[in-house]
BALUMLO-632699 format. One record per residue (C-alpha): x, y negated, z negated. Coordinates in steps of 0.1 Angstrom, whole numbers, plus 5000, padded with zeros to 4 digits. Layout:
# BALUMLO-632699
XYZ ...
# end
This chain:
# BALUMLO-632699
611867536840 614267256848 611866986835 611367176802 615167196796 615466826802 612766746776 614466986752 617766806756 616166466750 614566586718 617966716707 619666376713 616966186695 617366406664 621166356665 620765986667 618365996638 620866186617 623565946626 621365646617 620465816585 624065876576 624965526584 622165396562 623265616534 626765496536 625665136537 623365186507 626165346488 628465056495 625664816485 625164996452 628864996445 629064626453 626064556431 627564766403 630864596407 629164256406 627364326374 630464486359 632464166366 629563956354 629364156321 633164126317 633163756319 630063726297 631563966272 634763766271 632863446267 630863596239 633963726222 635463376220 632063216211 631263456184 634663516169 635563746141 636263456117 632563396113 632263726095 634363576067 631563346059 629563636045 629663726009 628964075997 625663995981 624263756007 622063806037 622463596068 621563606104 623463446133 622263436170 624363346200 622663246232 624863166261 624262846280 623563026313 620663226300 619563466274 621763776276 622763886241 621363856207 623563966178 622663976142 624564096111 623664116075 625464216042 623864436017 625864525987 629264636001 627964746035 627864536066 625364606094 625964486130 623064486155 623464416193 620464356215 620964296252 618564176279 619364226316 621464486334 622764796317 626064756300 628564986283 630164896250 633765016251 634864916216 633964686187 636564506166 635664356133 638464176113 639263886090 642363706079 643763706044 646763566025 648663856010 649563885974 652763695967 655363665940 657363335943 659463145918 658163325887 654563295899 652063565910 649263485935 646463735943 645463865978 643063595990 640563606019 641463316043 638863036045 636862956077 638062596078 641062406065 642662576035 641762706000 643662615968 644562925948 645762925912 648463165903 649663315870 653163315855 655163635852 656163775818 658063545795 657263245818 654962955810 653462665829 652162345814 649662305843 648462595865 650662665896 648862635930 649362765965 647262685996 645862966017 645362866054 642763006079 645563196097 646363396065 649563216056 650463046024 651862686022 652462385999 653562585968 653762375937 656162525912 655062515876 656262825859 659462815838 661163065816 660363035779 662962935753 665363225747 664963345784 666663255816 665763295853 667663585869 666663785901 663163615901 662563735866 662763575831 665363775812 666563755776 669563545767 672363785759 674063805725 675963495714 673963285739 670863065734 668362855753 666462605732 663762465756 661262575783 662962565817 664862755843 668362655831 670862925822 671463025786 674362845769 677163005749 676862955712 678862655698 681962705678 681662895644 678163025653 676563345667 673163475678 671163785688 669363835721 666563605732 667663345707 666462985707 669462865687 672663005672 673063045634 676262915617 678563175604 679063225567 680862925552 679862685580 676962455585 675262175606 673761855593 669961805597 670661545624 672961775644 671461935675 671862315681 674562235707 676962095681 679762305666 679262425630 681762285606 683362405574 684762255542 687461995551 691062085541 692761935510 694561605517 698261635516 701061415502 698661255477 700761035454 700160755428 702560465423 702260245392 701959875400 701659575377 698159605363 697159895385 697960205406 698560235443 697260565458 698460695492 697861025512 697961155548 694661125567 692561435574 691561495610 687961515621 686461855628 685661995663 682361815664 684061475656 682261415623 683461105605 685661165575 685760965542 687561005509 686361015473 688760925445 688061025409 689960945378 690661265359 691661105326 689260805325 686360795301 684460555323 685260555360 682960525390 684160735419 685460525447 684760595484 686960475512 687760565549 691360445547 694260675536 695360435508 693760255478 694860025450 693060045417 693459745393 692159665359 693559985343 694659975306 698459955301 700460215282 697960475293 698360795313 696260835345 695761125370 693561105400 691661355422 691161305460 688561485481 688061455519 684361465528 681961435557 678261465564 678361835558 679561795521 675961735509 674762035530 677262265513 676262135479 672662245486 673662605492 672762855465 676462945463 678162635475 681762665488 684462505467 685662165478 689362125484 690661855460 694161705458 695561585424 698261325417 700961345390 700361165358 701360805359 701760555330 701060185334 703259925317 701859655295 700459355314 702559045309 701758695320 704858535336 706058175340 703657975317 704157605322 702757315302 702856975319 702156635303 699556445323 699556135302 699956025266 696956245254 696556505281 698356835290 697957075320 698657445314 699157695343 700758035350 701258285378 698158505383 698258885380 697059105408 693559215401 690759065381 691758985346 690558765318 693158555300 693458455263 694858115256 696057985222 696957615215 699257535186 699757175172 702657125148 702957515144 699257565134 696557715157 694657425171 692457595197 691557955209 689758035241 689358285270 689358195307 689358365341 691358085356 695158045357 695057675351 693657475322 693657105314 693456965279 692356605274 692056355244 694556545223 695856395190 699456305185 701756595176 703856865190 701957115212 702757475223 700657725243 700558105243 698858315271 698158685273 695758925291 692658995270 693259325252 697059295255 699259215226 702159075245 701958685247 703958455269 704458105255 705157765270 707657505260 706757245234 705256905244 705156605221 702256365223 702856035204 699655865212 701455615234 701655625272 704855815278 706056025307 707456325288 708056655306 709656965291 710557255312 711457495285 709657835280 709958125257 708158445249 707358605216 704858845200 702158725178 
# end
């Protein structure tokens, strides 16, 4: 009985030990499995991270919507993953094939960079997919009422940012830049050229509507063809004041106050006309005085004076030209022209020199030579001195007058005897022929 109990106890201990060993082995196996799983999890993590950086989302940008491509990535430490993608129409298909231990895909991120649509300095640029390498030049378009001589450009970088903008767009004539837009020039303002300058106020005596390229002159005002649109419009010059005529010997002296230039500084000149002359060419001068010679004596004269500038001819071309402001002198009468101080000088026994004081102006003189009271010679000359040679013996007398004038001034008498004498008479008289 005792021996049987002993054997029974031994069998019981052996089974307990077996159970203990079995439990221990199970625990060890579980720990081993956990360690193996952790090992492979860490291994897959590093391999996934490496593949993430190797593959990269930017490569997807290389695909076009109507293309078909395949790309395989094989790590340097052995074949683990094979990935392929394709593009059919507007759908993209991603395929992942893995060789080795089991893995779990937590998430998939597919993305690409792009440069957003942009409005900068009157220029619009579209949303643009960023390039894989370097940058891509993108042409923009001008906003409304803006224009560019050459297309504006912007560079789109791989990181989706714009840079190196080249400004080309400028507001059209009649528009100015305001709040990143091209807006119409307001009323009574203008802008003549393409550019981003502000509109300018209309020059003096002009006005305009909105979006004007230039300003129109008001009624009664004008610009010359050579004036720019920035020059003030001018009107008819005022009448010269204090215009007077003073009779002088053989002519008329005219004087007046000068007329000031207009606001644009246009040069002023004066035109003088003879109101009572049958034949008279208008005279132009820039000085506020003028002497007119060669007028007929004992005749009434009146003169007209007009201040003019470059706009005068423009006004004359108008369908209804404005009236020019003319000044008029009082009537003046010229006295008869008279030659003064006629001298005859004996040169030698048969020669005489005749001379007189010249009149102001250009006149022709009529000379008569008398010998012994009878007309001996009759001639015209422009000079105020005349020499006579080889004269016969006798008593000589001379008369001088302006051609066309009846009043004659005579010299003293000089006697030539045909002998060498030094006779000199300083007598003079005047009479009417």
